[in-house]
C-alpha positions in Angstrom: 162.7 -1.0 249.5 160.4 -3.6 247.9 161.7 -6.4 250.2 161.2 -4.3 253.3 157.6 -3.6 252.2 156.9 -7.3 251.7 156.7 -7.8 255.5 155.2 -4.3 256.1 152.4 -5.4 253.8 151.2 -7.7 256.6 151.4 -5.1 259.2 148.1 -3.3 260.0 146.3 0.2 261.0 143.4 3.0 260.9 143.9 6.7 260.4 147.0 8.9 260.1 145.4 11.4 262.5 144.9 8.7 265.1 148.6 7.6 265.0 150.6 8.8 268.0 154.0 8.1 266.5 156.0 10.5 268.6 154.4 9.4 271.8 155.1 5.7 271.1 158.7 6.5 270.2 159.2 8.3 273.5 162.0 10.7 272.6 163.8 8.5 270.0 165.8 10.6 267.6 163.7 9.2 264.7 160.9 11.5 265.9 162.8 14.4 264.4 161.7 13.2 260.9 158.1 14.0 261.9 159.0 17.7 262.2 160.8 17.8 258.8 159.3 18.5 255.4 158.9 14.9 254.3 157.2 13.3 251.4 154.2 11.8 253.2 152.0 9.0 251.9 149.6 6.6 253.4 147.4 3.6 252.6 144.6 2.0 254.5 142.0 -0.8 254.1 140.4 -3.8 255.6 141.7 -7.4 255.5 139.9 -10.6 256.5 142.1 -12.2 259.3 140.3 -12.0 262.7 141.8 -9.9 265.4 143.1 -12.9 267.4 145.0 -14.1 264.4 146.3 -10.7 263.6 147.7 -10.1 267.1 149.3 -13.6 267.2 150.9 -12.9 263.8 152.2 -9.4 264.7 153.5 -10.6 268.1 155.6 -13.3 266.6 159.2 -13.2 267.9 160.4 -14.2 264.4 158.0 -11.8 262.7 160.1 -10.8 259.7 161.2 -14.4 258.9 157.6 -15.5 259.1 156.4 -12.7 256.8 158.9 -13.7 254.2 157.9 -17.4 254.5 154.2 -16.5 254.2 155.0 -14.3 251.2 156.8 -17.3 249.6 153.9 -19.6 250.3 150.9 -17.4 249.3 152.2 -14.7 246.9 155.5 -15.6 245.2 155.0 -17.5 241.9 158.2 -19.5 242.3 158.1 -19.6 246.1 161.1 -17.4 246.5 162.0 -13.9 247.7 164.2 -12.0 245.2 165.9 -9.7 247.8 165.5 -11.3 251.2 165.6 -9.2 254.4 168.5 -10.5 256.6 168.8 -10.0 260.3 171.9 -7.9 261.0 171.6 -7.7 264.8 168.6 -8.1 267.1 166.0 -5.7 265.9 168.0 -4.6 262.8 167.9 -5.9 259.3 169.2 -5.2 255.8 168.7 -6.2 252.2 170.3 -5.5 248.8 168.3 -4.7 245.8 169.1 -5.7 242.2 171.6 -2.9 241.9 173.3 -4.0 245.1 172.1 -0.9 246.9 171.8 -1.6 250.6 168.8 -0.6 252.8 169.1 -0.8 256.6 166.0 -1.3 258.7 165.5 -0.8 262.4 162.4 -2.0 264.3 161.7 0.9 266.7 158.4 -0.3 268.1 156.1 -3.3 267.9 153.5 -3.7 270.7 149.8 -4.4 271.2 148.8 -0.9 272.5 145.3 -1.8 273.7 142.8 -4.7 273.5 141.8 -3.5 270.0 145.0 -1.9 268.6 148.5 -2.9 267.6 151.3 -0.6 266.5 154.6 -1.1 264.6 157.2 1.5 263.7 160.2 1.0 261.5 163.0 3.3 260.3 164.7 2.5 257.0 167.8 4.1 255.5 169.2 3.7 252.1 170.2 5.2 248.7 168.3 5.3 245.4 168.5 7.3 242.2 167.7 10.5 244.1 170.4 10.0 246.7 170.3 9.0 250.4 167.0 8.9 252.2 165.3 7.9 255.5 161.8 6.6 255.9 159.8 6.4 259.0 156.9 4.0 258.7 154.1 3.7 261.3 151.6 0.9 260.9 148.6 0.8 263.2 146.0 -2.1 263.4 142.6 -2.0 264.9 140.0 -4.7 265.6 137.1 -4.4 263.1 135.1 -7.2 264.6 133.5 -9.5 262.1 134.9 -7.5 259.2 138.5 -8.5 260.2 141.2 -5.9 260.7 141.4 -2.3 259.6 144.9 -1.1 258.7 146.7 2.2 257.8 150.4 2.6 257.1 151.7 6.2 257.2 155.1 6.8 255.5 157.3 9.8 256.1 160.1 9.8 253.5 163.0 12.3 253.8 165.5 12.6 251.0 168.9 13.7 252.4 169.9 15.9 249.5 168.7 19.5 250.3 168.1 20.9 246.8 166.6 17.7 245.6 164.4 17.5 248.7 162.9 20.8 247.8 162.1 19.7 244.3 161.3 16.1 245.3 158.0 17.2 246.7 157.2 18.7 243.3 158.9 16.1 241.1 156.7 13.3 240.0 159.5 10.7 239.7 160.6 10.9 243.4 157.2 11.4 244.8 155.8 8.6 242.7 158.5 6.3 243.9 157.3 6.5 247.5 153.6 6.5 246.4 154.2 3.3 244.5 155.9 1.7 247.5 153.0 2.7 249.6 150.5 1.1 247.2 152.7 -2.0 247.3 151.8 -2.4 250.9 148.1 -2.5 250.1 148.6 -5.0 247.3 150.7 -7.4 249.3 148.5 -7.0 252.3 145.5 -8.1 250.3 147.2 -11.1 248.7 148.8 -12.4 251.9 145.6 -12.0 253.9 143.7 -14.0 251.3 146.1 -16.9 252.1 145.8 -16.4 255.8 142.0 -16.3 256.0 141.3 -20.0 255.4 144.3 -21.1 257.6 142.9 -19.9 260.9 146.3 -20.8 262.4 149.8 -20.1 261.2 153.2 -21.6 261.7 156.8 -20.5 261.0 158.5 -23.1 258.8 161.7 -24.3 260.5 163.6 -23.8 257.3 162.9 -20.1 257.4 163.8 -19.5 261.1 167.3 -18.3 260.3 166.6 -15.9 257.5 
């Protein structure tokens, strides 16, 4: 899940209460997760890039390859990504972690929803030490004027194993797993935005276009 969060760390938002996830998904089966007893976490903050740069970045056709390229440029110590996200088909991606466990990712929504807001919604499915899981992630960005961009990412994690799901909401190990991944979004968001701020513009390196 870390590789998936590398590019989500650049995706931006405001308050969980303000997110209209179900409305934006417009009847997609993934909305069923919102009604289930998920492990829910969120992170929010402010990053420097101005709104025009943020919207150009989030609107990139090659958004995920660009995020990985920018991570390599401004965050990675050896200019590499340990577990790269690979395009499976248009709008779907996957990666393998160090244990060769596969996570599949589907982009459900990515649009500028108003002059001052941008929304992204992803669905990830995989398997970890606690069994199979699904995660619905809604990231919402808002123009904060001179302050830059305000972001919030709301995560709805649903372990598939029934008995474990009951205890997962009370077990520190499982709950902490998703809390740590949520915190990772904030950490990477800050690091990458620091690299973007002095750039003013951004480009997608041609060598990364086919990731």
